[in-house]
N, C-alpha and C positions, 0 to 999 in steps of 0.2 A: 680372585675364583675363590670358589670353598666347597673344600670335598668332605666325602663319609669315609674315614677309615675304619676297616677293622683288622684286628691284628691281635695275631694268637701268638704264646710265645710255646716255645718249641724247644729253651733249653734244655740238653742232655741231665736227665738224673745223676750222670757222672762230675760231673763237676761242682766240686770243693766247696764247702758250704764256704768260705772263703771269704771264694771269689766269686759263689754267688751272692753276698751279700753285699761285696764291692760293687758289684753290676749294678743290684736292688739301687743302692744310692746313688749312681752316674746316671743312672734314670731317669730317678725324681729329676735333682738337678738339672737333667738338662735337657727334660721335660717343663718345670719353672720356666728355662732358656727361653725355648719356646712361646711358652707364655706371653710372656713380658714380648716378647719381638710379635704381640700379635699372631702369631702361627700358631698354636694352639690355641681353641677356642673352648671346648667343652670334652669331658672325656667321661667315661661310660665302662661300669665293667660288665664281663658277660657275667652272673651267676650261673657257680660252677663250673666254669672252664678257670685257663687261666689265659681270657683276652679280654681285649677292651676293644673298645668303637669310639673314635672320636671327628669329632667337625677341628678339619685346619684350614686355615685360610692361606691361598700364597699365590704368588701372580699367573705363576702356571706350573702346569704338571716337573717340568726341571726342575722349579723351585722348590715342590712339595716334597718331588724325588731325596734332593739333599738332603729339607728338615728329617725327613724318616731314616737314611740313610746315616744320620748321625747320630744316629740312638747308640749310646751302648751296647743295648742287647738284637740289634739291629740282622747281626750273621744268625737270629735263631730265633726270627719273626717271620708266620708264614702273614702274606700283609692283604691283604685287598684293600683296591679305590675306587671311587666313585664319584662322577664330576659332578657337579651336582647344578643345576639352571634354576633361577628365583621363575618362580608360578606369577600367572602374573595379575593375582588376587595378593602377590604382596608386595607389589607396583604400587608407588602413591606418588 
């Protein structure tokens, strides 16, 4: 099942720079693991915002939730999820 996931990072400005850098590194590493597992298919930045749009694939909403909550920056994310259904023109 595919999901369109919109996230915005709302990390407070008072997080120390070294902690912020460690979290960004850990976030990239976890995202790569999700890519390798086939969960994170595509990722786009939203210009002018600290936000992304991602195409994820998971067995069900619970599996997607587990993947998203495994991200190190999860507790600072505003997340919206749209489940996607295949359009009839895409069926072959």
